[in-house]
DSSP file (Angstrom, degrees, kcal/mol; ACC not computed):
  #  RESIDUE AA STRUCTURE BP1 BP2  ACC     N-H-->O    O-->H-N    N-H-->O    O-->H-N    TCO  KAPPA ALPHA  PHI   PSI    X-CA   Y-CA   Z-CA
    1    1 A M              0   0    0      0, 0.0     2,-0.2     0, 0.0    35,-0.1   0.000 360.0 360.0 360.0 139.7  145.6  138.7   68.1
    2    2 A A        -     0   0    0     36,-0.0    35,-2.0     2,-0.0     2,-0.4  -0.470 360.0-172.2 -73.8 142.6  143.1  138.0   65.3
    3    3 A H  E     -a   37   0A   0     33,-0.2     2,-0.4    -2,-0.2    35,-0.2  -1.000  10.5-159.1-140.6 137.8  139.4  138.7   66.0
    4    4 A L  E     -a   38   0A   0     33,-2.4    35,-2.9    -2,-0.4     2,-0.7  -0.965   7.9-153.2-117.7 130.8  136.2  138.0   64.1
    5    5 A L  E     -a   39   0A   0     -2,-0.4     2,-0.6    33,-0.2    35,-0.2  -0.914  17.4-165.7-100.2 109.1  132.9  139.8   64.6
    6    6 A H  E     -a   40   0A   0     33,-3.1    35,-2.7    -2,-0.7     2,-0.5  -0.868   8.5-175.6-101.0 116.4  130.3  137.3   63.5
    7    7 A I  E     -a   41   0A   0     -2,-0.6     2,-0.4    33,-0.2    35,-0.2  -0.950  10.8-179.4-119.3 130.7  126.9  138.9   63.0
    8    8 A D  E     +a   42   0A   0     33,-2.6    35,-2.8    -2,-0.5    36,-0.4  -0.944  11.8 160.9-118.6 147.7  123.6  137.3   62.1
    9    9 A S        +     0   0    0     -2,-0.4     2,-0.1    33,-0.2    -1,-0.1   0.420  30.4 122.0-142.9  -4.7  120.4  139.2   61.6
   10   10 A S    >   -     0   0    0      1,-0.1     3,-0.6     3,-0.1    34,-0.2  -0.410  48.3-153.3 -68.7 137.6  118.0  137.0   59.7
   11   11 A V  T 3  S+     0   0    0      1,-0.2    -1,-0.1    -2,-0.1     5,-0.0   0.407  81.0  86.4 -86.2   1.7  114.7  136.3   61.4
   12   12 A Q  T >  S-     0   0    0      1,-0.2     3,-2.1     2,-0.1    -1,-0.2   0.469  71.9-167.6 -84.8  -1.1  114.3  133.0   59.5
   13   13 A G  G X  S+     0   0    0     -3,-0.6     3,-1.8     1,-0.3    -1,-0.2  -0.242  70.3   3.7  56.3-129.4  116.3  131.0   62.0
   14   14 A D  G 3  S+     0   0    0      1,-0.3    -1,-0.3     5,-0.1    -2,-0.1   0.654 130.3  61.4 -65.7 -15.9  117.3  127.6   60.7
   15   15 A L  G <  S+     0   0    0     -3,-2.1     2,-0.3     4,-0.0    -1,-0.3   0.527  79.8 112.8 -84.9  -6.1  115.8  128.4   57.3
   16   16 A S    <>  -     0   0    0     -3,-1.8     4,-1.1     1,-0.2     5,-0.1  -0.522  49.7-166.0 -76.0 125.1  118.2  131.3   56.8
   17   17 A V  H  > S+     0   0    0     -2,-0.3     4,-2.3     2,-0.2     5,-0.2   0.883  90.9  55.7 -72.2 -40.5  120.7  130.9   54.0
   18   18 A S  H  > S+     0   0    0      1,-0.2     4,-2.7     2,-0.2     5,-0.2   0.864 104.2  53.7 -64.0 -34.8  122.7  133.8   55.2
   19   19 A R  H  > S+     0   0    0      2,-0.2     4,-2.2     1,-0.2    -1,-0.2   0.900 108.8  49.0 -65.4 -39.1  123.1  132.2   58.7
   20   20 A R  H  X S+     0   0    0     -4,-1.1     4,-2.3     2,-0.2    79,-0.7   0.907 112.4  49.1 -65.2 -39.9  124.4  129.0   57.1
   21   21 A L  H  X S+     0   0    0     -4,-2.3     4,-2.5     2,-0.2    -2,-0.2   0.919 112.4  45.8 -66.6 -43.8  126.9  131.1   55.0
   22   22 A T  H  X S+     0   0    0     -4,-2.7     4,-2.5     2,-0.2    -1,-0.2   0.874 112.2  52.2 -68.8 -34.2  128.1  133.1   58.0
   23   23 A A  H  X S+     0   0    0     -4,-2.2     4,-2.3    74,-0.3    -2,-0.2   0.922 111.2  47.1 -64.3 -43.0  128.5  130.0   60.1
   24   24 A R  H  X S+     0   0    0     -4,-2.3     4,-2.3     2,-0.2    -2,-0.2   0.924 112.9  48.6 -64.0 -44.0  130.5  128.3   57.4
   25   25 A A  H  X S+     0   0    0     -4,-2.5     4,-2.4     1,-0.2    -2,-0.2   0.905 111.4  50.2 -62.7 -41.4  132.7  131.4   57.0
   26   26 A A  H  X S+     0   0    0     -4,-2.5     4,-2.7     2,-0.2    -1,-0.2   0.897 109.6  50.9 -65.0 -40.2  133.2  131.6   60.8
   27   27 A E  H  X S+     0   0    0     -4,-2.3     4,-2.0     2,-0.2    -2,-0.2   0.918 112.0  47.0 -63.0 -42.8  134.2  127.9   60.9
   28   28 A R  H  X S+     0   0    0     -4,-2.3     4,-1.5     2,-0.2    -2,-0.2   0.891 111.5  51.2 -65.6 -38.7  136.7  128.4   58.2
   29   29 A W  H  X S+     0   0    0     -4,-2.4     4,-1.2     1,-0.2     3,-0.3   0.930 109.1  50.5 -64.0 -44.8  138.1  131.5   59.9
   30   30 A R  H  < S+     0   0    0     -4,-2.7     3,-0.3     1,-0.2    -1,-0.2   0.883 107.3  55.1 -59.6 -38.0  138.5  129.6   63.1
   31   31 A A  H  < S+     0   0    0     -4,-2.0    -1,-0.2     1,-0.2    -2,-0.2   0.845 114.3  39.3 -65.2 -32.9  140.4  126.8   61.3
   32   32 A T  H  < S+     0   0    0     -4,-1.5    -1,-0.2    -3,-0.3    -2,-0.2   0.538 121.5  43.7 -94.8  -6.9  142.9  129.3   59.9
   33   33 A H    ><  +     0   0    0     -4,-1.2     3,-2.1    -3,-0.3    -1,-0.2  -0.558  64.7 167.9-132.4  68.1  143.1  131.4   63.1
   34   34 A P  T 3  S+     0   0    0      0, 0.0    -1,-0.1     0, 0.0    -4,-0.1   0.757  80.7  44.1 -59.9 -26.0  143.4  128.9   65.9
   35   35 A G  T 3  S+     0   0    0     -3,-0.1    -5,-0.1     2,-0.1    -2,-0.0   0.427  94.6 109.8 -95.2   1.7  144.4  131.5   68.5
   36   36 A G    <   -     0   0    0     -3,-2.1     2,-0.3    -6,-0.2   -33,-0.2  -0.237  60.7-132.2 -77.1 164.6  141.8  134.0   67.4
   37   37 A T  E     -a    3   0A   0    -35,-2.0   -33,-2.4     2,-0.0     2,-0.4  -0.836  11.3-149.4-115.3 155.3  138.7  135.1   69.2
   38   38 A V  E     -a    4   0A   0     -2,-0.3     2,-0.5   -35,-0.2   -33,-0.2  -0.988   4.2-162.4-127.5 131.1  135.1  135.4   67.9
   39   39 A T  E     -a    5   0A   0    -35,-2.9   -33,-3.1    -2,-0.4     2,-0.5  -0.964  17.0-160.0-107.7 126.8  132.4  137.9   69.0
   40   40 A Y  E     +aB   6  90A   0     50,-1.6    50,-1.8    -2,-0.5     2,-0.4  -0.920  12.1 180.0-113.9 130.4  129.0  136.7   68.0
   41   41 A R  E     -a    7   0A   0    -35,-2.7   -33,-2.6    -2,-0.5     2,-0.6  -0.995  11.0-166.6-126.3 134.3  125.9  139.0   67.7
   42   42 A D  E >>  -a    8   0A   0     -2,-0.4     4,-3.1   -35,-0.2     3,-0.8  -0.904   2.3-173.7-119.4 100.2  122.5  137.9   66.7
   43   43 A F  T 34 S+     0   0    0    -35,-2.8   -34,-0.2    -2,-0.6    -1,-0.1   0.652  82.7  61.6 -72.4 -14.8  120.4  141.0   65.9
   44   44 A A  T 34 S+     0   0    0    -36,-0.4    -1,-0.3   -34,-0.2   -35,-0.1   0.823 116.9  30.9 -75.2 -31.3  117.3  138.9   65.4
   45   45 A V  T <4 S+     0   0    0     -3,-0.8    -2,-0.2     1,-0.2    -1,-0.1   0.844 137.5  22.9 -91.5 -41.7  117.5  137.7   69.0
   46   46 A D  S  < S-     0   0    0     -4,-3.1    -1,-0.2    42,-0.1    -2,-0.2  -0.709  86.0-163.1-129.1  77.7  119.1  140.7   70.7
   47   47 A P        -     0   0    0      0, 0.0    -3,-0.1     0, 0.0    -4,-0.1  -0.198  24.4-108.9 -67.5 153.3  118.4  143.7   68.4
   48   48 A I        -     0   0    0      1,-0.1     3,-0.1    -5,-0.1    29,-0.1  -0.649  43.1-107.7 -75.7 132.1  120.3  147.0   68.6
   49   49 A P        -     0   0    0      0, 0.0    -1,-0.1     0, 0.0     2,-0.1  -0.271  43.8 -90.9 -60.0 149.5  118.1  149.7   70.1
   50   50 A H        -     0   0    0      1,-0.1     2,-0.8    -3,-0.0     5,-0.1  -0.354  35.4-128.3 -62.4 136.8  116.8  152.2   67.7
   51   51 A L        +     0   0    0     -3,-0.1     2,-0.2     4,-0.1    -1,-0.1  -0.799  37.2 176.1 -89.3 111.0  119.1  155.3   67.3
   52   52 A D     >  -     0   0    0     -2,-0.8     4,-2.5    21,-0.1     5,-0.2  -0.513  46.3 -91.7-107.5-179.9  117.0  158.3   67.8
   53   53 A G  H  > S+     0   0    0      1,-0.2     4,-2.6     2,-0.2     5,-0.2   0.874 123.3  53.2 -59.9 -40.3  117.8  162.0   68.0
   54   54 A A  H  > S+     0   0    0      2,-0.2     4,-2.0     1,-0.2    -1,-0.2   0.904 111.3  46.0 -64.4 -41.0  118.2  162.1   71.7
   55   55 A T  H  > S+     0   0    0      2,-0.2     4,-1.5     1,-0.2    -2,-0.2   0.925 112.2  51.6 -66.4 -43.8  120.7  159.2   71.6
   56   56 A G  H  < S+     0   0    0     -4,-2.5     4,-0.3     1,-0.2     3,-0.2   0.920 114.4  41.4 -60.3 -45.1  122.6  160.7   68.8
   57   57 A T  H >X S+     0   0    0     -4,-2.6     3,-1.3     1,-0.2     4,-0.5   0.828 107.4  62.7 -73.9 -29.7  123.0  164.1   70.5
   58   58 A A  H >< S+     0   0    0     -4,-2.0     3,-0.7     1,-0.3    -1,-0.2   0.833  98.7  56.7 -62.2 -31.3  123.8  162.4   73.8
   59   59 A R  T 3< S+     0   0    0     -4,-1.5    -1,-0.3    -3,-0.2    -2,-0.2   0.638 102.9  56.3 -73.8 -13.1  126.9  160.9   72.3
   60   60 A L  T <4 S+     0   0    0     -3,-1.3     2,-0.3    -4,-0.3    -1,-0.2   0.559 103.9  56.5 -96.1  -9.9  128.1  164.3   71.4
   61   61 A V  S << S-     0   0    0     -3,-0.7     5,-0.1    -4,-0.5     2,-0.0  -0.833  92.5 -92.8-122.1 159.5  128.1  165.9   74.9
   62   62 A Q    >   -     0   0    0     -2,-0.3     3,-2.1     1,-0.1     4,-0.4  -0.345  40.9-113.0 -65.3 150.6  129.6  165.0   78.2
   63   63 A S  G >  S+     0   0    0      1,-0.3     3,-1.0     2,-0.2    -1,-0.1   0.830 116.6  56.0 -58.8 -34.0  127.4  162.8   80.4
   64   64 A D  G 3  S+     0   0    0      1,-0.2    -1,-0.3     0, 0.0    -2,-0.1   0.558 106.2  52.7 -76.5  -5.1  127.0  165.6   83.0
   65   65 A Q  G <  S+     0   0    0     -3,-2.1    -1,-0.2    -7,-0.1    -2,-0.2   0.383  85.1 112.3-107.1   1.0  125.7  167.9   80.2
   66   66 A R    <   -     0   0    0     -3,-1.0    -8,-0.0    -4,-0.4    -3,-0.0  -0.403  66.3-122.9 -75.6 150.1  123.0  165.6   79.0
   67   67 A T     >  -     0   0    0    -13,-0.1     4,-2.5    -2,-0.1     5,-0.2  -0.438  32.6-104.3 -78.7 164.1  119.3  166.3   79.3
   68   68 A P  H  > S+     0   0    0      0, 0.0     4,-2.4     0, 0.0     5,-0.2   0.893 124.2  52.6 -57.3 -38.7  117.1  163.7   81.1
   69   69 A A  H  > S+     0   0    0      1,-0.2     4,-2.4     2,-0.2     5,-0.2   0.901 109.4  48.7 -64.3 -40.2  115.7  162.5   77.7
   70   70 A Q  H  > S+     0   0    0      2,-0.2     4,-2.8     1,-0.2     5,-0.2   0.916 110.7  50.9 -65.3 -42.6  119.3  162.1   76.4
   71   71 A D  H  X S+     0   0    0     -4,-2.5     4,-2.4     2,-0.2    -2,-0.2   0.927 112.6  46.1 -59.4 -45.9  120.3  160.1   79.5
   72   72 A E  H  X S+     0   0    0     -4,-2.4     4,-1.8     2,-0.2    -2,-0.2   0.928 115.5  45.0 -64.4 -46.0  117.3  157.8   79.2
   73   73 A S  H  X S+     0   0    0     -4,-2.4     4,-1.4     1,-0.2    -2,-0.2   0.904 113.4  50.3 -66.0 -41.7  117.8  157.2   75.4
   74   74 A F  H  X S+     0   0    0     -4,-2.8     4,-0.9     1,-0.2     3,-0.2   0.909 108.2  52.8 -63.2 -42.6  121.5  156.7   75.8
   75   75 A A  H >< S+     0   0    0     -4,-2.4     3,-0.5     1,-0.2     6,-0.3   0.884 108.5  50.6 -61.5 -38.8  121.0  154.1   78.5
   76   76 A R  H 3< S+     0   0    0     -4,-1.8    -1,-0.2     1,-0.2    -2,-0.2   0.816 111.4  48.8 -67.1 -29.6  118.6  152.2   76.3
   77   77 A S  H 3< S+     0   0    0     -4,-1.4    -1,-0.2    -3,-0.2    -2,-0.2   0.590  95.2  81.1 -87.4 -10.1  121.1  152.2   73.5
   78   78 A D    X<  -     0   0    0     -4,-0.9     3,-2.1    -3,-0.5     4,-0.1  -0.848  61.9-161.7-103.5 107.8  124.1  151.0   75.5
   79   79 A P  G >  S+     0   0    0      0, 0.0     3,-1.6     0, 0.0    -1,-0.2   0.779  87.8  66.9 -58.6 -26.9  124.1  147.2   76.1
   80   80 A S  G 3  S+     0   0    0      1,-0.3    -5,-0.1     7,-0.1    -2,-0.0   0.678 103.9  45.4 -70.4 -13.9  126.5  147.5   79.0
   81   81 A T  G <  S+     0   0    0     -3,-2.1    -1,-0.3    -6,-0.3    -3,-0.1   0.236  82.0 136.9-108.6  13.1  123.8  149.3   81.0
   82   82 A S    X   -     0   0    0     -3,-1.6     3,-1.1     4,-0.2    -6,-0.1  -0.286  58.4-130.4 -63.7 146.1  121.0  146.9   80.1
   83   83 A S  T 3  S+     0   0    0      1,-0.3    -1,-0.1     2,-0.1    -3,-0.0   0.711 103.5  61.0 -71.3 -20.6  118.7  146.0   83.0
   84   84 A N  T 3  S-     0   0    0      2,-0.1    -1,-0.3     1,-0.1     3,-0.1   0.585  99.0-133.8 -84.9  -7.4  119.0  142.3   82.4
   85   85 A G    <   +     0   0    0     -3,-1.1     2,-0.1     1,-0.2    -2,-0.1   0.535  51.8 150.7  71.9   5.3  122.7  142.3   82.9
   86   86 A A        -     0   0    0      1,-0.1    -1,-0.2     2,-0.1    -4,-0.2  -0.431  51.6-111.4 -72.9 143.6  123.2  140.2   79.8
   87   87 A S        -     0   0    0      1,-0.1    -1,-0.1    -2,-0.1    -7,-0.1  -0.505  16.8-135.3 -70.5 140.6  126.4  140.6   77.9
   88   88 A P  S    S+     0   0    0      0, 0.0     2,-0.3     0, 0.0    -1,-0.1   0.678  88.5  45.6 -72.7 -14.3  126.0  142.2   74.5
   89   89 A T        +     0   0    0    -48,-0.1     2,-0.3   -50,-0.0   -48,-0.2  -0.920  62.8 172.0-127.5 154.4  128.2  139.6   72.9
   90   90 A K  B     -B   40   0A   0    -50,-1.8   -50,-1.6    -2,-0.3     0, 0.0  -0.985  31.3-119.0-153.7 155.5  128.5  135.9   73.2
   91   91 A S        -     0   0    0     -2,-0.3     3,-0.1   -52,-0.2   -52,-0.1  -0.876  29.0-136.5 -99.4 126.5  130.4  133.2   71.4
   92   92 A P        -     0   0    0      0, 0.0   -54,-0.1     0, 0.0   -51,-0.0  -0.359  38.9 -81.8 -72.9 159.8  128.3  130.5   69.7
   93   93 A P    >   -     0   0    0      0, 0.0     3,-2.3     0, 0.0     0, 0.0  -0.307  48.2-107.4 -56.3 149.2  129.2  126.9   70.1
   94   94 A R  T 3  S+     0   0    0      1,-0.3   -64,-0.1    -3,-0.1     0, 0.0   0.808 118.8  35.0 -53.7 -34.7  132.0  126.0   67.6
   95   95 A N  T >  S+     0   0    0      3,-0.0     3,-1.4     2,-0.0    -1,-0.3   0.162  85.1 143.8-107.1  19.6  129.6  124.0   65.4
   96   96 A A  T <  S-     0   0    0     -3,-2.3     3,-0.1     1,-0.3     0, 0.0  -0.373  78.9 -15.2 -63.8 132.5  126.6  126.2   65.8
   97   97 A R  T 3  S+     0   0    0      1,-0.2     2,-0.6    -2,-0.1    -1,-0.3   0.732  82.5 170.4  49.5  30.7  124.5  126.5   62.7
   98   98 A S    <   -     0   0    0     -3,-1.4    -1,-0.2   -75,-0.1   -78,-0.1  -0.614  16.0-166.7 -73.6 122.4  127.2  125.2   60.5
   99   99 A G              0   0    0    -79,-0.7    -1,-0.1    -2,-0.6   -82,-0.0  -0.139 360.0 360.0 -98.9-167.3  125.5  124.7   57.2
  100  100 A P              0   0    0      0, 0.0    -2,-0.1     0, 0.0   -79,-0.1   0.485 360.0 360.0 -64.8 360.0  126.4  122.9   54.0
């Protein structure tokens, strides 16, 4: 099955040219892939946590071998463990931010 990862990151919101372009590209992709799925990420709204040394090294060792600092940093970087329970991905409305 076809899948599109649609990412926006501009902090300019409705004034963003790149958001209009990605919205247009996503709409065209949906039109040519009617059975496809879209994962949408907006890094301006839901930023990726900073990757620090502890997180980087935590990914290289088994979870039972991590230091407390690595565990804490890894948990902050993993959206599936976020305290708000929000999904890291969402699908925008079909006509969201469709620009010219």
